[in-house]
NUROMI-965787 format. One record per residue (C-alpha): residue number from 1; residue in one letter; x negated, y, z negated. Coordinates in pm, 1 decimal, always signed. Each point is the difference from the previous one (the first is absolute). Layout:
residues N
- n | res | px | py | pz
- NUM | A | X | Y | Z
...
This chain:
residues 354
- n | res | px | py | pz
- 1 | M | +0.0 | +0.0 | +0.0
- 2 | T | -286.5 | +237.3 | -81.3
- 3 | E | -152.9 | -51.8 | +345.7
- 4 | N | +336.7 | +77.7 | +162.4
- 5 | Q | +34.8 | +313.9 | -209.7
- 6 | M | -347.9 | +117.3 | +102.7
- 7 | A | +78.4 | -56.7 | +370.0
- 8 | T | +328.4 | +189.1 | -35.6
- 9 | R | -168.1 | +289.6 | -178.6
- 10 | K | -269.7 | +25.4 | +268.8
- 11 | T | +264.6 | +11.6 | +273.2
- 12 | S | +203.0 | +250.0 | -198.3
- 13 | F | -296.9 | +233.3 | -57.4
- 14 | L | -95.6 | -19.7 | +369.1
- 15 | F | +354.6 | +75.1 | +113.0
- 16 | D | +31.8 | +279.6 | -256.0
- 17 | S | -324.7 | +161.3 | +120.7
- 18 | I | +106.7 | -15.0 | +364.8
- 19 | K | +343.9 | +137.8 | -86.9
- 20 | G | -146.2 | +290.4 | -197.3
- 21 | F | -251.0 | +79.0 | +274.5
- 22 | V | +268.4 | -1.1 | +272.4
- 23 | E | +228.1 | +218.9 | -210.5
- 24 | Q | -263.9 | +264.4 | -62.3
- 25 | I | -125.6 | -2.4 | +358.9
- 26 | G | +360.8 | +27.0 | +115.3
- 27 | V | +58.6 | +308.1 | -214.8
- 28 | V | -320.4 | +161.5 | +132.7
- 29 | I | +100.8 | -70.3 | +362.2
- 30 | V | +350.9 | +138.6 | -55.7
- 31 | I | -139.7 | +317.9 | -156.7
- 32 | I | -253.4 | +49.9 | +280.5
- 33 | L | +256.4 | -57.9 | +277.9
- 34 | T | +270.3 | +213.0 | -157.0
- 35 | A | -253.3 | +278.0 | -70.7
- 36 | Y | -104.1 | -11.8 | +366.1
- 37 | F | +361.8 | +22.9 | +116.2
- 38 | V | +71.9 | +289.2 | -239.9
- 39 | L | -302.0 | +193.7 | +124.6
- 40 | N | +119.7 | -54.6 | +357.0
- 41 | E | +348.3 | +114.0 | -105.3
- 42 | Q | +146.6 | -336.2 | +95.0
- 43 | M | +114.1 | -75.9 | -356.6
- 44 | S | +112.7 | +193.5 | -304.9
- 45 | I | -168.0 | -18.1 | -343.4
- 46 | G | +312.9 | -167.6 | -142.2
- 47 | A | -45.4 | -280.0 | +252.7
- 48 | I | -340.3 | -79.4 | -159.8
- 49 | M | +168.1 | -81.5 | -331.6
- 50 | F | +268.1 | -193.8 | +185.2
- 51 | H | -261.3 | -220.8 | +170.2
- 52 | I | -194.4 | -58.5 | -323.1
- 53 | M | +317.1 | -94.4 | -186.6
- 54 | L | +101.3 | -223.6 | +290.0
- 55 | F | -338.7 | -175.7 | -13.7
- 56 | N | +32.3 | -51.8 | -376.6
- 57 | N | +347.2 | -147.6 | +48.1
- 58 | V | -139.7 | -241.4 | +258.1
- 59 | S | -293.8 | -107.2 | -223.9
- 60 | A | +220.8 | -52.1 | -307.7
- 61 | P | +154.3 | -326.4 | +131.9
- 62 | I | -352.8 | -124.1 | +76.8
- 63 | R | -98.2 | +57.2 | -363.8
- 64 | Q | +315.0 | -179.7 | -109.3
- 65 | L | -84.0 | -296.1 | +224.7
- 66 | H | -345.4 | -14.1 | -157.5
- 67 | R | +149.7 | -13.9 | -349.4
- 68 | I | +243.9 | -273.4 | +104.4
- 69 | Y | -288.9 | -193.9 | +155.4
- 70 | D | -187.5 | +4.8 | -332.2
- 71 | E | +304.0 | -108.4 | -199.6
- 72 | V | +86.1 | -284.3 | +238.7
- 73 | N | -356.8 | -132.1 | -6.4
- 74 | D | -16.1 | +15.8 | -379.0
- 75 | A | +331.9 | -184.7 | -16.9
- 76 | L | -127.2 | -269.4 | +237.9
- 77 | I | -321.8 | -48.4 | -200.0
- 78 | Y | +173.6 | -30.6 | -336.9
- 79 | S | +285.1 | -211.9 | +135.6
- 80 | E | -256.1 | -241.0 | +146.9
- 81 | S | -144.4 | -64.0 | -347.0
- 82 | F | +347.7 | -5.3 | -154.5
- 83 | F | +123.1 | -271.2 | +235.2
- 84 | E | -321.1 | -197.9 | -54.1
- 85 | I | +82.1 | -4.4 | -373.0
- 86 | L | +356.5 | -113.6 | +76.5
- 87 | E | -127.5 | -274.8 | +229.1
- 88 | D | -246.6 | -117.4 | -265.4
- 89 | E | +266.1 | -3.7 | -271.7
- 90 | G | +32.6 | -346.7 | -139.0
- 91 | Q | -337.5 | -108.2 | +139.5
- 92 | K | -249.1 | -79.8 | -273.3
- 93 | E | -372.6 | +60.7 | +5.5
- 94 | P | -230.2 | -299.4 | +48.1
- 95 | S | +4.3 | -185.3 | -330.4
- 96 | G | -117.1 | -322.8 | -153.7
- 97 | N | +172.4 | -199.0 | -273.2
- 98 | Y | -266.8 | -13.2 | -270.3
- 99 | K | +114.8 | +133.2 | -338.6
- 100 | P | -241.7 | -87.9 | -281.3
- 101 | A | +111.3 | +8.4 | -362.0
- 102 | H | -285.1 | +236.9 | -83.9
- 103 | I | -231.9 | +231.2 | +196.4
- 104 | R | -352.4 | +46.3 | -139.6
- 105 | G | -104.1 | +265.5 | +253.2
- 106 | L | -315.9 | -147.8 | +157.1
- 107 | I | -20.0 | +155.3 | +348.8
- 108 | E | -245.1 | -126.1 | +262.4
- 109 | I | -33.3 | +166.6 | +339.3
- 110 | K | -198.0 | -207.6 | +248.3
- 111 | D | -126.8 | +123.8 | +338.5
- 112 | V | +306.6 | +221.3 | +48.8
- 113 | T | +28.9 | +215.6 | +309.7
- 114 | F | +307.7 | +218.7 | +42.0
- 115 | S | +133.3 | +239.6 | +263.4
- 116 | Y | +312.6 | +214.0 | -34.7
- 117 | P | +276.5 | -39.5 | +261.5
- 118 | N | -126.3 | +312.4 | +181.6
- 119 | G | -331.5 | -179.6 | +64.5
- 120 | H | -213.9 | +178.3 | -261.9
- 121 | Q | -235.7 | -250.3 | -162.5
- 122 | A | -2.7 | +72.1 | -372.0
- 123 | L | -197.1 | -297.5 | -135.1
- 124 | T | -284.1 | -211.8 | +139.2
- 125 | D | -119.3 | -327.1 | -158.9
- 126 | V | +90.0 | +109.1 | -355.0
- 127 | N | -92.8 | -228.6 | -288.1
- 128 | M | +76.3 | +79.5 | -363.4
- 129 | T | +108.6 | -167.3 | -322.1
- 130 | I | +219.7 | +177.5 | -255.1
- 131 | Q | -2.5 | -164.9 | -341.9
- 132 | P | +318.2 | -33.3 | -210.8
- 133 | N | +55.5 | +227.2 | -300.6
- 134 | Q | -260.4 | +241.6 | +130.4
- 135 | N | +3.3 | +354.9 | +136.9
- 136 | T | -144.0 | +17.1 | +351.5
- 137 | A | -58.2 | +331.3 | +180.0
- 138 | L | -10.0 | +26.7 | +379.0
- 139 | V | -237.0 | +285.6 | +83.0
- 140 | G | -78.2 | +156.4 | +336.0
- 141 | L | +47.9 | +300.9 | +222.0
- 142 | S | +327.7 | +60.9 | +185.8
- 143 | G | +53.4 | -262.8 | +267.8
- 144 | A | -212.7 | -261.7 | -177.9
- 145 | G | +291.5 | -247.5 | -7.1
- 146 | K | +99.4 | +17.5 | -368.5
- 147 | R | +372.4 | +43.5 | +59.6
- 148 | A | -6.0 | -268.7 | +269.0
- 149 | I | -102.7 | -243.0 | -276.5
- 150 | I | +298.3 | +109.4 | -210.9
- 151 | N | +236.7 | -39.9 | +297.4
- 152 | L | -124.2 | -353.5 | +64.6
- 153 | L | +23.4 | -104.0 | -365.8
- 154 | D | +361.0 | +126.1 | -10.2
- 155 | K | +75.0 | -201.2 | +317.4
- 156 | F | +106.0 | +313.7 | +185.0
- 157 | Y | -227.9 | -133.1 | +275.2
- 158 | E | -180.0 | -326.2 | +70.8
- 159 | P | -372.2 | -15.9 | +79.2
- 160 | S | -99.9 | -39.9 | +364.2
- 161 | S | -243.3 | -270.9 | -110.5
- 162 | G | -138.5 | -138.7 | -322.9
- 163 | Q | +172.3 | -105.8 | -318.3
- 164 | I | +131.0 | +160.6 | -320.7
- 165 | L | +38.7 | -227.8 | -301.3
- 166 | L | +190.3 | +73.2 | -320.8
- 167 | D | -87.1 | -246.0 | -276.8
- 168 | G | -144.3 | -230.5 | +266.3
- 169 | V | +313.4 | -3.7 | +218.8
- 170 | D | +23.3 | +175.3 | +337.4
- 171 | L | +208.9 | +317.4 | -29.5
- 172 | K | +205.5 | -116.1 | +302.0
- 173 | E | +130.2 | -291.7 | -206.8
- 174 | Y | +149.8 | +228.7 | -267.0
- 175 | D | +364.6 | +98.7 | +9.1
- 176 | T | -15.8 | +368.1 | +96.6
- 177 | D | +276.1 | +116.2 | -236.2
- 178 | F | -151.4 | -197.5 | -288.0
- 179 | L | -346.1 | +145.7 | +71.3
- 180 | R | +125.0 | +358.5 | -3.8
- 181 | E | +189.8 | -61.7 | -322.5
- 182 | N | -337.8 | -82.2 | -154.9
- 183 | V | -183.2 | +297.6 | +147.6
- 184 | G | +30.4 | +360.7 | -117.7
- 185 | L | -94.3 | +299.9 | +211.0
- 186 | V | -62.4 | +355.2 | -124.1
- 187 | L | -65.6 | +250.1 | +278.9
- 188 | Q | -128.7 | +356.7 | -3.8
- 189 | R | +357.1 | +110.8 | +73.5
- 190 | N | +274.7 | -230.3 | -124.2
- 191 | H | +358.3 | +35.7 | +114.4
- 192 | I | +238.4 | +141.0 | -257.0
- 193 | F | +362.1 | -77.8 | +79.5
- 194 | K | +292.4 | +232.8 | -57.0
- 195 | G | +146.6 | -94.4 | -332.7
- 196 | S | -87.3 | -21.4 | -367.3
- 197 | I | -345.1 | -61.9 | -144.1
- 198 | A | +121.7 | -326.6 | -152.4
- 199 | D | +119.3 | -127.5 | +338.9
- 200 | N | -330.6 | +95.4 | +161.0
- 201 | I | -196.8 | -194.1 | -261.9
- 202 | R | +244.8 | -290.4 | +30.4
- 203 | Y | -94.2 | -24.6 | +367.9
- 204 | G | -288.9 | -219.3 | -121.0
- 205 | K | +252.1 | -248.2 | -143.5
- 206 | T | +359.2 | +76.0 | +92.4
- 207 | E | +155.7 | -216.4 | -272.0
- 208 | A | -209.9 | +150.5 | -283.1
- 209 | S | +175.1 | +122.5 | -314.6
- 210 | F | -29.4 | +357.8 | -125.2
- 211 | E | -226.2 | -119.5 | -282.0
- 212 | E | -236.5 | -156.0 | +254.8
- 213 | V | -0.6 | +324.4 | +199.4
- 214 | Q | -92.2 | +196.5 | -311.2
- 215 | E | -278.3 | -243.8 | -90.0
- 216 | A | -146.2 | +31.0 | +351.9
- 217 | A | +12.6 | +379.6 | -24.3
- 218 | K | -182.9 | -9.7 | -333.5
- 219 | K | -277.3 | -214.9 | +147.5
- 220 | A | -30.2 | +248.0 | +287.8
- 221 | Y | -23.7 | +292.4 | -247.6
- 222 | I | +306.7 | +173.9 | +147.6
- 223 | H | +265.2 | -86.4 | -265.2
- 224 | Q | -46.6 | +312.3 | -215.1
- 225 | Q | +8.6 | +234.6 | +299.8
- 226 | I | +323.9 | -160.2 | +119.6
- 227 | L | +162.3 | +53.7 | -340.0
- 228 | E | -87.8 | +370.4 | +20.5
- 229 | L | +218.7 | +39.0 | +311.2
- 230 | P | +360.7 | +122.4 | -55.3
- 231 | N | +158.9 | -335.7 | +93.1
- 232 | G | -288.7 | -229.6 | -87.1
- 233 | Y | -5.9 | -316.0 | +208.9
- 234 | D | +317.4 | +114.1 | +181.6
- 235 | S | -178.8 | +307.4 | +140.5
- 236 | E | -56.3 | +25.1 | +374.0
- 237 | A | -335.6 | -156.0 | +90.5
- 238 | H | -74.3 | +280.0 | +247.9
- 239 | L | -38.0 | +238.1 | -297.0
- 240 | L | -327.4 | -171.3 | -90.3
- 241 | S | -338.9 | +138.4 | +99.3
- 242 | G | -243.4 | -184.6 | +227.9
- 243 | G | -193.0 | -147.5 | -291.8
- 244 | Q | +319.7 | -108.2 | -175.9
- 245 | Q | +131.7 | -163.2 | +317.3
- 246 | Q | -326.6 | -191.5 | +25.1
- 247 | R | +52.5 | -131.8 | -352.1
- 248 | I | +354.3 | -105.5 | +97.3
- 249 | A | -163.8 | -219.6 | +267.2
- 250 | I | -234.6 | -142.8 | -264.6
- 251 | A | +297.9 | -63.6 | -231.4
- 252 | R | +157.6 | -198.8 | +283.4
- 253 | M | -311.1 | -218.1 | +4.2
- 254 | F | +24.0 | -63.8 | -375.4
- 255 | L | +364.5 | -97.6 | +46.8
- 256 | K | -81.5 | -227.1 | +293.9
- 257 | N | -303.5 | -139.4 | -185.6
- 258 | P | -181.6 | -146.9 | +303.9
- 259 | P | -327.7 | -192.5 | -41.1
- 260 | I | -157.3 | +186.7 | +295.4
- 261 | I | -1.1 | +379.6 | +42.5
- 262 | F | -124.0 | +216.5 | +286.0
- 263 | L | -74.8 | +363.7 | -82.5
- 264 | D | -38.6 | +214.3 | +312.8
- 265 | E | -134.7 | +345.6 | -97.8
- 266 | P | +239.0 | +17.2 | -299.1
- 267 | T | -132.0 | +337.8 | -122.6
- 268 | A | -43.4 | +173.1 | +337.1
- 269 | N | +171.3 | +339.8 | +44.6
- 270 | L | +28.0 | +46.0 | -377.5
- 271 | D | -162.3 | +266.1 | -216.0
- 272 | A | -271.7 | -84.3 | -252.3
- 273 | I | +231.2 | -0.8 | -304.4
- 274 | A | +256.5 | -227.3 | +167.1
- 275 | T | -282.0 | -229.7 | +115.0
- 276 | E | -133.7 | -27.8 | -356.3
- 277 | Q | +348.3 | -79.0 | -133.9
- 278 | I | +65.9 | -264.7 | +266.4
- 279 | K | -336.8 | -163.5 | -70.0
- 280 | N | +139.7 | -122.2 | -333.4
- 281 | S | +293.8 | -159.4 | +184.4
- 282 | L | -229.8 | -162.4 | +255.0
- 283 | D | -235.2 | -131.6 | -268.1
- 284 | A | +297.3 | -160.3 | -175.0
- 285 | I | +143.2 | -165.6 | +311.3
- 286 | K | -336.9 | -148.1 | +105.6
- 287 | V | -30.1 | -221.3 | -309.0
- 288 | G | +27.6 | -373.3 | +74.0
- 289 | R | +71.4 | +41.5 | +371.8
- 290 | T | -182.8 | -29.4 | +330.0
- 291 | V | -35.6 | +362.0 | +109.2
- 292 | I | -124.0 | +128.5 | +335.6
- 293 | I | -45.2 | +374.4 | +11.9
- 294 | V | -68.4 | +224.4 | +299.3
- 295 | S | -119.6 | +332.4 | -132.9
- 296 | H | -240.8 | +290.2 | +43.5
- 297 | S | +10.6 | +69.5 | -373.2
- 298 | I | -338.2 | -47.0 | -168.6
- 299 | S | +155.6 | -95.1 | -335.3
- 300 | Q | +216.6 | -274.0 | +150.5
- 301 | I | -289.4 | -140.3 | +202.7
- 302 | I | -235.9 | -9.4 | -300.2
- 303 | D | +268.8 | -166.2 | -215.0
- 304 | S | +26.1 | -288.5 | +249.7
- 305 | E | -182.8 | -319.0 | -89.5
- 306 | H | -55.7 | -86.3 | +365.8
- 307 | I | -62.1 | +234.6 | +294.4
- 308 | I | +19.5 | -91.3 | +369.1
- 309 | V | -144.3 | +254.0 | +243.5
- 310 | M | +140.1 | +11.7 | +353.0
- 311 | E | -123.6 | +178.9 | +309.3
- 312 | K | +154.6 | -6.5 | +348.8
- 313 | G | +217.8 | -301.7 | -76.7
- 314 | R | -275.0 | -208.7 | -158.1
- 315 | V | -112.3 | -81.6 | -355.4
- 316 | V | -350.5 | +141.8 | -41.4
- 317 | E | -55.4 | -20.0 | -377.2
- 318 | D | +148.5 | -189.1 | -294.3
- 319 | G | -71.7 | +16.2 | -373.9
- 320 | T | +31.7 | +210.6 | -315.3
- 321 | H | -49.2 | +376.1 | -14.8
- 322 | E | -347.7 | -31.4 | -152.0
- 323 | E | -113.3 | -261.5 | +253.3
- 324 | L | +123.5 | +190.9 | +303.2
- 325 | F | -125.6 | +337.7 | -118.3
- 326 | D | -349.6 | -139.3 | -54.4
- 327 | Q | -7.2 | -137.4 | +356.7
- 328 | H | +0.4 | +354.7 | +141.3
- 329 | G | +218.0 | -113.9 | +290.0
- 330 | T | +344.4 | +98.9 | +128.5
- 331 | Y | +159.2 | +3.7 | -346.6
- 332 | H | -277.4 | +222.5 | -135.3
- 333 | Q | +60.8 | +249.3 | +283.1
- 334 | I | +379.0 | +2.0 | -48.3
- 335 | F | -19.8 | +25.5 | -379.6
- 336 | S | -261.6 | +276.9 | +15.6
- 337 | A | +215.1 | +195.4 | +246.1
- 338 | M | +300.6 | -33.7 | -234.8
- 339 | A | -208.3 | +118.3 | -296.9
- 340 | N | -142.5 | +294.4 | +194.5
- 341 | S | +345.4 | +106.0 | +120.1
- 342 | L | +110.4 | +18.2 | -364.7
- 343 | N | -315.9 | +187.0 | -109.4
- 344 | I | -63.8 | -266.2 | -263.2
- 345 | H | -331.2 | +162.3 | -103.6
- 346 | K | +167.8 | +331.8 | -84.4
- 347 | I | +284.2 | -175.8 | -176.2
- 348 | T | -250.4 | -197.3 | -211.6
- 349 | E | -189.6 | +316.3 | -88.3
- 350 | S | +321.9 | +175.3 | -100.3
- 351 | M | +101.0 | -294.0 | -220.6
- 352 | K | -341.3 | +8.9 | -170.8
- 353 | E | +31.8 | +372.9 | -68.9
- 354 | D | +335.6 | -61.8 | -170.7
């Protein structure tokens, strides 16, 4: 749909430019010709205004046709996707039948290569092992393939080649709905639905009682702030700030209680105070779970017990913070750049002065 929109916009801008050019040239020609006729006493001055107004009246329908053209094309693009959804209704994603009684969270990615449907190759011969009950950080510059890993582990896509194992069983064998019930995902911007705060938290477990909702909010360090609102848990969720909405997403995870959690830039676009407050929530939710975090936050990377460094769709380094930093390789460069961007040296000096 995006490609169709781009093609339509290009055509629209081209047509709009030509239309504007013709209109302005037309006005200039009319003025020159009418001025010539007036000077030769073949036309009155009033006739000049008549011809200009006549030209504007002729060009107005052309502008209207251009607007209709844009609207029709937009309607065709969106209706195409809409009817695709209707046609796919009732069709399930590829799914296996495996539903274990318990998921430990051992993830093994073996020789995985992956390309998106548009042909962009995101991963090439990736190998990594993510241990259960451990925090693993995926580190790398934009386009390194970190989010492609998350998409594959959630079964949003399947690898072009290679194998992904969860607790020794190929991910393809797992029942897709069962897998996603046991996986939690916190994004940098989580969707907040229209409705009460309680209902938004309950989205993590629709049949949860009010007591369970409150307990999840307490674990996410948002309970007290909710009580301060005029209607408490019945208040509209859209009244919450960005940081509070992020903690609602974390409360959903506590309510869902999955053994595996993916954190994709959970503190991005938040101010320093909100980030510090959410860190307590994140630290609490990480306990006893397999956590994979994609982040450019130094504190979250250092807190991870295992760090995997990616570059151009490949794994280039793997180890702890101390091990990787001492290697003076890709991780050392990325970490140093993060520290320099935050002026860590000046911050340290200021802290010492206090």
